[in-house]
N, C-alpha and C positions, 0 to 999 in steps of 0.2 A: 566422439560422434562417428557413427558409421555412415557409409555412402547413402544409406536409405533414410538418414535423418533421425535414426533412433538413438536415444541417449545410450552411452556405453559405460559400464562400471569399470572400476580400475582393474578388476581381475579378468576382464575380457568378456564377462557375461553381458547380456543385453537386457535393458529395461524397456518395456513397451510404453511409449509416450501416448498420452490420451488427449484427443482433440474433441472439444465440445463445439458442435455446429448448431447455432440457433437461427433458424430461417423457416418461415412459413410457406415459402415458395418451393414446391416439391422438386421441380426440375433443377433449380439452382442448388438446393441442399444436396440432392443426389449427385450432382456434378462434383461438389466439394468432397462429398463422402467417397466417391470413386478415386479422386486424386490422392487422398490420404490413405484410404484402405489399400490401394495398390502398393503403397510404400511401407505397409506393415504397421501403420498407426492404429490404435484402438479409437473408434469413432463413436461418440455419443450424440444423440439428436435431441433438439428441443424445437418447439414450434411457436412459442410465445416468449416474451420477455420474462414473465413470471416463471415459466418452466425452466428457462435458462438459469435464473437465479437459484432455483431449487436444485437443478442438476449440478451446478457449480458448487453449491453448499455440500452436497452429498459426495461428489466424486473428486473435488479439487483437481480439475483437469490441468494438464501442462500447457495447453494452448486453447484459447477461446475465440471463436469466430462468430460475430454477431451481424445479422442483417440490420441495415439502418432503419428499415420500416417493418415493424411487427405489429400484430393486431392490438396489443395492449400497451407495451412500453417500447419506445424506440431504442435503437442500438446504443446511442450516446447515453441515455439515462441508465440502461442496464450496465454499461461500462462504468459509469460513475458509482453506482451502488456496489459493483464488484470491487472497485478500487478501495472502497471504504471498509471492506472486509479484510482484516489484517492477514488472514490466511491466503488471500489472493494478492492483496497489496499492490505494490508497483512492480513486482518482479515476475508476475505471470503475464506472458504475451497475450494481448487482446487485439484482435484485428476486426475492423468494421468493414462490411461490404455494402454495396448499393446496386440496385437492379439496372441503373443507367450509368451514364458517364460520371466520373468523379469530379464534381465541381469544387471550386476553391472554397466556397462557404461550407460545403459538406465536409471537406477535409479539415477545415479549421474547427468545426464543431466536434469532429471525432477526436482530434488531437487534444483539444481543450478538455475533453472528458477523460483522457488518459489512454487512448488507443495507441498502440505501437505502430500501426499502419492502417491504410485505408485503400480499398480496392474497388474500382468500378468495373462494369462489364465491357467487354469480355475479360474474364480473369485468366491470366496466363499461368497455367498450373505449374510449369517448371519454375517460374520466377517466385511464385508463392512458396513452393517447397524450399527453394534456396533460402528465402528469408526466414521461414519457420525454423530451418536447421540452425541458422545463426542465432535466432531468438532463443531457441532451446539451450544452446551453449551458454548464453548469458544467464538464463534461469537456473541452469544446473550449477553454475559458479555461485550464484546468489544463494541457492539452497544449501550448498556446501558451507558457505560462510555462516548461514543461519544455524545450521546444525552444530557448528562449533561455538555458538553463542556470540558470534561476531556481529550479527545484525539485529536491530530492534524490530520485532515483528509488527509493531503498531505503525511505524513510519517508514521502515526500510532503511533507516540510517544505521551507521555503525554504532555498536555499543561502545562503552569506554575501552574495553579490551580490544575491540576491532579497530577503533580509531587510533589507539596507541600503536598498533601494528602498522596501520596504513600511514600514520604520520612518520614513522621511522623510514618507511619506503620512500615517501615523498621527499623527506629531508636528505636521504642518501642520494637520490637522483639530483636534487638541487645542488648538493655539494659537488657533484660531478660536473654539472653544467654551470655552476656559479650563479644560479638564480636566487632571488629573494623568495622567502616564504612568509606568508602572513597567517596569523591565527586570530580568529574572533570567537570569543566565548560570550554567549548572550542568554538572558533569562527574561522571557515575557512575564509581565506582572498584571494581574487582574483582581479586583476586589472580590469577585465571585468565585475565584478558584478554590479557596479553602473549603467552600461549602458544597462544591459539586465536582465529583470526579469526572463526569461527562464533559464539563466545561474545560477541564485540563486537556482531555483528549481532543476537544474541538480546537483549542489553541494549538496543540501539537500538530494536528492535521493542517492547520493554516500554515504553519512553518513548513511542513512537508510539501504543501502545494506551492509555496513560494519557490522552493528549490527545484521542484519538478519543472516549473514554468520558466524560471529565470536563472537557475544555477548553471555552473559550468561543469562539464563532464570531468574535468581534471580535479575539481575540488572534492575533498572528503568531508562529509558532514556526519557528525556523531550526536547521539542523544545520551548525555552524561547522567541525566536524572529525569524525573517526570517532566520538568520544564526547564532543563538546562541543556543547552546545545553548544556545539563547537564546530567551526569550519576551519579546515586546514587548506589554504589556498596557495598553490605554487605559482611563481611568477607574479606575485602581487606585492606592491609597494605599500608603505604606511598610508599613502593617500588612497590607494585602492581599497585598503581595509576600511578606512573611514567612509568611503563611498558605499561599501557593502553594508555597513552599519546604518547609514542613512536610508538605504533602500529597504532594509529590514524594518526600520521604524515605520516607514510608510506602509509597508505590507501588513504589519501587525495592527496598526491603528485602524486602518480600513474605514475611517470615517466614523467609527462608533465611539471613539474616545475612551473606551474602557481599558484596552490593552496598552500598556507602556512597555518600554524595553530598557533593561540594564545590560550594558555591554562592556567588554574589555578587549583590548587588542594588543597584540605583540607581533613583531616582525623579526626575521632572522636573515642575515646575509649568510646563507648556508654555505657559500664557498669557503667561509672561514669558521664554520660551525664545529662544535665538539661532537664526539660520538653520542653524547646524551642530549643533543640539541633538540630533538623532537619533544622530549619530556619537559625541557626547559621552556620551550615555546608555549606549550599548553599551560604550564604552571604560571608563567608570567601573565598570559592573557586572563587566566582565572583570577589572579590576584589584583588585576586592575579593573575589575567590573565597576562601571560607573553608572550613576543614576542618569537616565536619558532625560534630555531637556523637554 
């Protein structure tokens, strides 16, 4: 990453990051445009929520900045729809701004919709640029993983290959520190799933939403199949793994009674684990899938 916040290729060449600004208030939009334009970003403009969705679909920008109040769709609703697009997913930074002060309820609404940050007026341009630089580094790392087929585009979780790699890293670190590591493999089950592909993706997105809202940053979550998932959780005891299963059951049922959960758990005292401990951890959890009560 260069000082100007532009993504940098391995060979030293520069890639121009694209920022989409969706705001129907001309003064506010121009202010943001000048902040990013002066730093060498490519800036796209939209004046309504629908325009923002169309621009994002066509350009796949690196950063999206949405005004909270637009003539048709509010910023939170646009954010939710963008997050549902696998090409945007959870890895594209989305920031929501508001014309007034940033109130607690407004912030909660923005973060619930999937925003990475929320800014009220006046916007401190320097702080915004610092944050966007950090956000772009995260996105660049995620894009690199996805290009190597290590991330599932639908949920943003690791693929089996990606999870195997991350699990080895987690177990190696746990062996160094003497921590326990837990693995939970789980399969949501729904009578309607066989008949409707969209229902499978709906349930998968419910799983993704659970980990976005309640997951730990240290945990590695993988999508092993259409509806088979695994979590590698460092510093987690068998009791902690059981608690995670219980929370997953509650999130999956969500009061509709249709979705049940089969889950299997295994734990490892990684301080005494073998070099192949990561593979053993996943294999044991997968072999102990149990029918949830």
